[in-house]
N, C-alpha and C positions, 0 to 999 in steps of 0.2 A: 200542600201536595203530599200524598201518601208515599211511603217508602216502597220501592219495588225490589223484590228479591231477584237475583240473577243465578241461573243454572248453567251458564256458559262453560264452566269448568267440566260439568258432566257432559255437555254436548261435545266438547273437545276430546274427551276421553272415548266417547262412543263413535265419533265421526269417521276415523280412519277405517275401522272394521266395517262400519255400515257401508261406506262407499265401495269398499272392496267387495263385500257380499252382493251389493246391488249390481255392480258392474259384471260380476260373475254369474248373475242370475241367468238361467237358460230360458225361462219362460215367464209369462205374466203372473202365474200363480206363485212362483218363487219370489218375485218382486214384492207381491202383496205380503207374503210370509215374512220376509226380511223386514219390511216396514213395520208391520204390526208387532212383531217380536221385539224389535228395537225400541219402539215407543213404549211397549209394556215394560221392558226392562228399565227404561229411564223413569217412567212413572212409579214403578216399584221402589226405585232408589229414592226418588223425591218424596213420595208419600210415606215411605217406611213400612209398607205392607205389600204383599204379593198382588200384582195386577196381571191378569191373564190377557193374552193377545186377542181373545175373542171379544174383549170389551172395546176394541178399536176396529173400525170399519174403514177400509181403503176404498175410495170411490174416485178412480182416475177420470179425468176429463169431465168432471162436474164442477159447479161453482165452488163447492167446498170439497177438497180432495179427500178429506177424512172426516169421520165423526165418531163420537163416543156413544156407547150404549148407555141405557139408563142405569145399569149397575154401577157405572163409574160416575155418571152425572149426579146421582143421588148422594154421593159422598160429600159431605160438607167441607172436609179438608181439601178435597180435590178442587172444589169451586173456589175456595179461598186462595189456594196456591196458584191456580190457573189465572185468576183475576188480578193477582198482585205480583206477578213475576213475568219473566220473558219466556216462560214455558211454551206458550202458544206460538211465539215467533220461532222457537227452536223446532217445534213439531212442524210448523209450516215449511221451514227450510228442508227438513227431512222428507216431507211429503212431495215437495217439488222435484227432488232428486229421484224419488221413486216413480213419480208420474212421468218424467222424461224417459226413464228406462222402460217403463211400461209401454209408452207410445212407440218407442223404437222397436221393441220386441213384437208388438202387435202389428206393425207395418209389414214386417218381413218374416212371418212364422216359418215359411218353407226354408229360407236361408238359415235360420236359426236351427231348425231340425237337422239340416244337412251337416252343420258344424258339430252338432251333438253326436251324430252317427259316426263321424270320422274319428272321434276320440275314443 
């Protein structure tokens, strides 16, 4: 059995800020931005090189909530780390939080807009 690396300490460091930013997101575009930026920051830290948020695509309410663009998938280091660690599970958990918030905001856009106008 091969050894599996764990990045749960990185997840625990990013999670409080991520959850706060997601819960304060005012619209679905903000939710997408928070998700892609956070994943990009985590990947940058794990890979040791700058990863931009446009390499991650947020696709709520689809079988796979997110996907990576070729610019990231072509990196050998990314493939190795993703296949031999809990990184996929961490990103899955982050994506579920974002998807739930996205669904909530998309159901009641009028109510959300009224709250924004009052502040």
